[in-house]
C-alpha positions in Angstrom: 17.3 -7.4 14.4 14.8 -7.2 17.2 15.8 -7.3 20.9 13.2 -8.2 23.5 13.4 -7.0 27.1 12.3 -10.5 28.3 15.5 -12.0 26.8 17.9 -9.3 28.1 18.9 -8.3 31.7 17.4 -4.9 32.7 20.8 -3.4 33.3 22.0 -4.5 29.8 19.0 -2.8 28.2 19.6 0.4 30.2 23.3 0.3 29.1 22.4 -0.1 25.5 19.9 2.7 25.6 22.3 5.0 27.4 25.0 4.3 24.8 22.4 5.0 22.1 23.1 1.6 20.6 19.4 0.6 20.9 16.2 2.5 20.8 12.8 1.5 22.1 10.0 1.0 19.4 7.4 -0.6 21.6 6.7 -2.2 25.0 9.8 -4.3 25.7 10.9 -4.1 22.1 14.2 -2.5 21.0 16.1 -2.3 17.7 19.7 -1.3 16.9 20.5 2.3 16.2 22.3 1.8 12.9 20.7 4.4 10.7 17.7 6.7 10.5 14.5 5.4 12.0 12.5 3.1 9.6 8.8 3.2 10.5 8.0 0.1 8.6 10.8 -1.9 10.3 9.7 -0.5 13.7 6.2 -1.7 13.1 7.4 -5.2 12.2 9.6 -5.2 15.3 6.5 -4.4 17.4 4.7 -7.3 15.8 7.6 -9.7 16.7 7.6 -8.3 20.3 3.8 -8.7 20.7 3.8 -12.2 19.3 6.5 -13.1 21.9 4.6 -11.4 24.7 1.0 -12.7 24.2 0.3 -16.1 25.7 -3.1 -16.7 24.1 -3.8 -17.7 20.6 -3.3 -14.8 18.3 -3.4 -13.9 14.6 -2.2 -10.6 13.2 -4.5 -8.8 10.8 -5.3 -5.6 9.0 -2.2 -3.4 8.3 -0.1 -5.6 10.6 -0.8 -8.6 8.4 -0.2 -6.5 5.3 3.3 -5.7 6.7 4.0 -9.4 7.3 3.0 -10.2 3.7 5.3 -7.5 2.5 2.6 -5.2 1.2 3.1 -1.4 1.1 1.2 0.9 3.4 0.1 4.4 2.5 0.4 5.6 6.1 2.9 4.3 8.7 1.4 1.7 11.1 1.0 3.4 14.5 -0.7 0.4 16.1 -0.5 -3.4 15.9 -3.7 -5.2 14.9 -4.2 -8.7 16.4 -7.1 -11.1 16.4 -7.7 -13.1 19.7 -10.4 -15.5 20.7 -11.5 -13.2 23.5 -11.5 -9.4 23.8 -10.7 -9.7 27.5 -7.1 -8.9 28.4 -5.2 -7.3 31.2 -2.9 -5.6 28.6 -4.6 -2.3 27.7 -1.7 -0.9 25.7 -2.7 1.9 23.3 -0.2 0.3 20.8 -2.6 -2.7 20.3 -6.0 -2.9 18.6 -7.7 -6.2 19.3 -10.2 -7.9 17.1 -12.8 -10.7 17.4 -14.0 -13.1 16.3 -10.9 -15.2 15.5 -10.5 -15.9 11.7 -11.5 -19.2 10.3 -8.6 -21.7 9.9 -8.6 -21.2 6.1 -8.0 -17.5 6.6 -4.8 -18.0 8.7 -1.3 -18.5 7.4 2.0 -18.6 9.3 4.7 -16.1 8.0 8.2 -16.6 9.4 6.7 -18.2 12.5 4.0 -15.6 13.0 0.3 -16.3 12.4 -1.4 -13.7 10.2 -4.5 -13.5 8.1 -4.1 -14.7 4.5 -3.4 -12.3 1.7 -7.0 -12.3 0.6 -8.5 -11.8 4.0 -5.9 -9.1 4.8 -6.7 -7.2 1.6 -10.4 -7.3 2.2 -10.1 -6.2 5.8 -7.9 -3.3 4.8 -10.3 -2.3 1.9 -13.2 -2.0 4.2 -11.7 -0.6 7.4 -9.0 1.8 6.1 -9.7 5.1 4.3 -10.2 4.5 0.6 -6.7 5.5 -0.5 -5.0 3.3 2.1 -7.2 0.4 1.2 -6.6 0.8 -2.5 -2.8 0.8 -2.1 -3.0 -2.5 -0.2 -5.5 -4.2 -2.5 -3.5 -3.1 -5.6 -0.4 -4.6 -4.1 -2.2 -7.8 -3.0 -3.5 -8.3 -6.6 0.0 -7.8 -7.9 1.3 -10.3 -5.3 -1.1 -13.0 -6.6 -4.4 -12.8 -4.7 -7.3 -13.6 -7.0 -9.9 -11.0 -7.6 -12.5 -13.7 -7.4 -11.4 -14.4 -3.8 -11.9 -10.7 -2.9 -15.3 -10.6 -4.7 -16.5 -13.6 -2.8 -15.5 -12.0 0.5 -17.3 -8.8 -0.6 -20.4 -10.7 -1.4 -20.4 -12.6 1.9 -20.1 -9.2 3.8 -22.5 -7.3 1.6 -24.1 -5.5 4.5 -21.3 -5.7 7.0 -19.4 -2.8 8.5 -17.3 -1.0 5.9 -18.6 -3.2 3.1 -19.7 -0.3 0.9 -16.2 1.3 1.1 -14.5 -2.1 0.6 -16.6 -2.9 -2.5 -15.9 0.6 -4.0 -12.1 0.0 -3.5 -12.3 -3.5 -4.9 -14.1 -2.3 -8.1 -11.3 0.1 -8.8 -8.3 -1.9 -7.6 -5.7 -2.8 -10.2 -2.7 -5.1 -9.9 -0.9 -3.2 -12.6 0.1 -0.5 -10.1 3.8 -1.0 -9.3 4.1 1.3 -6.2 2.0 3.0 -3.5 2.5 6.3 -5.3 1.2 4.9 -8.6 -1.9 3.8 -6.7 -2.2 7.2 -5.1 -1.9 8.9 -8.5 -4.7 6.7 -9.9 -6.8 7.3 -6.8 -6.5 11.1 -7.2 -7.8 10.8 -10.8 -10.6 8.4 -9.9 -11.8 10.5 -7.0 -12.1 13.5 -9.2 -14.3 11.5 -11.6 -12.0 10.9 -14.4 -12.6 7.7 -16.5 -10.9 4.6 -15.1 -7.4 4.5 -16.6 -5.7 1.4 -17.9 -2.4 0.3 -16.3 0.7 -1.1 -18.0 -0.2 0.2 -21.5 1.9 -1.3 -24.3 3.2 1.3 -26.7 4.8 0.1 -30.0 7.5 2.4 -31.2 10.5 2.3 -33.7 12.6 1.3 -30.7 10.4 -1.5 -29.6 7.4 -1.9 -27.3 7.4 0.1 -24.1 5.0 -0.1 -21.1 3.5 3.0 -19.6 2.3 3.1 -16.0 -1.3 4.2 -16.8 -3.4 6.2 -19.2 -6.2 6.0 -21.7 -5.4 4.1 -24.9 -8.4 5.4 -26.8 -7.2 9.0 -26.4 -3.4 8.1 -26.6 -2.7 9.8 -23.2 -0.1 8.3 -20.9 1.0 9.1 -17.3 4.4 8.0 -16.1 5.1 8.1 -12.4 8.7 9.2 -11.6 9.7 8.2 -8.1 12.5 9.9 -6.2 14.9 7.1 -6.7 14.3 6.6 -10.5 17.2 8.7 -11.6 19.5 8.3 -8.6 22.9 6.9 -9.7 21.9 6.6 -13.3 24.5 7.3 -16.0 24.3 9.8 -18.8 23.8 6.9 -21.2 20.7 5.9 -19.2 19.3 9.4 -19.3 19.8 9.4 -23.0 18.0 6.1 -23.4 15.1 7.5 -21.4 14.9 10.6 -23.6 15.0 8.4 -26.8 12.2 6.3 -25.3 10.1 9.4 -24.6 10.7 10.8 -28.0 9.8 7.5 -29.7 6.5 7.3 -27.8 5.6 10.9 -28.7 6.4 10.2 -32.3 3.6 7.6 -32.3 1.1 10.3 -31.5 0.9 9.7 -27.7 0.9 12.6 -25.2 2.8 11.8 -22.0 2.6 13.5 -18.6 5.3 12.7 -16.1 4.0 12.7 -12.5 6.0 13.1 -9.2 5.1 12.9 -5.6 4.7 16.7 -5.5 2.1 16.4 -8.3 0.1 13.8 -6.4 0.2 16.0 -3.3 -1.3 18.9 -5.3 -4.2 16.9 -6.4 -6.3 19.7 -7.8 -3.5 20.8 -10.2 -2.8 17.3 -11.2 -6.4 16.7 -12.2 -6.5 19.9 -14.2 -3.3 19.0 -16.0 -4.7 15.5 -16.9 -8.1 16.7 -17.8 -6.5 19.2 -20.3 -5.2 16.2 -22.3 -8.6 14.5 -22.5 -11.4 15.3 -25.0 -13.3 18.5 -23.9 -16.6 16.6 -23.4 -14.9 14.2 -21.0 -13.2 17.0 -19.0 -16.4 19.0 -18.8 -18.4 16.0 -17.4 -16.2 15.4 -14.4 -18.1 14.6 -11.2 -16.2 13.7 -8.0 -16.8 10.2 -6.7 -18.5 10.2 -3.3 -17.6 6.6 -2.6 -13.9 7.5 -2.5 -14.2 10.4 -0.1 
C-alpha cells in the first residue's frame, strides 16, 4: 500500500515515521514498514506518487513502464522515467527523468489507472537506452509476455539511425522469449558476449521417464545448461529431490551433457565461459571471439 503526503496530515506522517511504521521512498511517498525493503515495490510506489503529483499529461516509460507491465529488471530502478509534452517543469527532482516527445496514442496504454508506454514501445526503448544486459532481460521477458517480434523489428527499422539503435538492434537479434527469468537471460548473455554460438532455449529432451525441457543449450552437440535459482530447492521434500536426480540421470543416459548454473557461476563470467566451452567441439571453443556489440 502506498501513502501520499498530500492525503495525510503532516503531523500524522511525522508520527508514522517516528514510530517506524512508515518509511519514505520518494518525495511525498511512504510505504508501510512490514518487512525488509523491496526495491521493486519502492519503485512502483514512486510511480504512483509521481502520477498523483504531476498535473500535466504524463506517460511512464522505459524501466518505469517495464515495472508497470510486470517485467523484471536487471538493476533496481533508481529513477522514474516519464514522458511529458514539454520538458519545462518547476520540479527538478533528481528522482525523475523526463522525456519528450510524447508517445503516439497507439503507443500508450493505461495500467491500473496509470498511463504507460505499450509493451512493444517499452521493450524497444529499454533495448536501445539501457546497457545490453539490462535491455536483453527486458526484451526477453516482453517476448515471453506476448509482444510480437515483428512489432519490435518494425520499431528498429523505423529508428535505424536513431540514438541507441545499434545497441537496440543487437539486443533484439539475440532476444529469446524462452528465458524464464532475468538470471537465465544473464546466463545466456554471458555466453553470447564471449562469442559462443547462440544457444537454443527450452530444449525438449526425450528420455525413458518422458520428455523434459532444458533451459538452454546446443542440441547439435547434446549440451544442456540448467539454471538453478536460489529458491528452486527451498522447501522441497526428499521425494522431490529424488525425482530431480532421476530426471538428471535419465537425461544423461540419452547422451546429453548437463551443466547446472547458479548466480555465483553467472557472476564469475570468465569461469562459466571456460566450463561451457570445454563441453563444445574443440574447433568451436578455439574460435571464440567476444562480441563488441554487447559490450
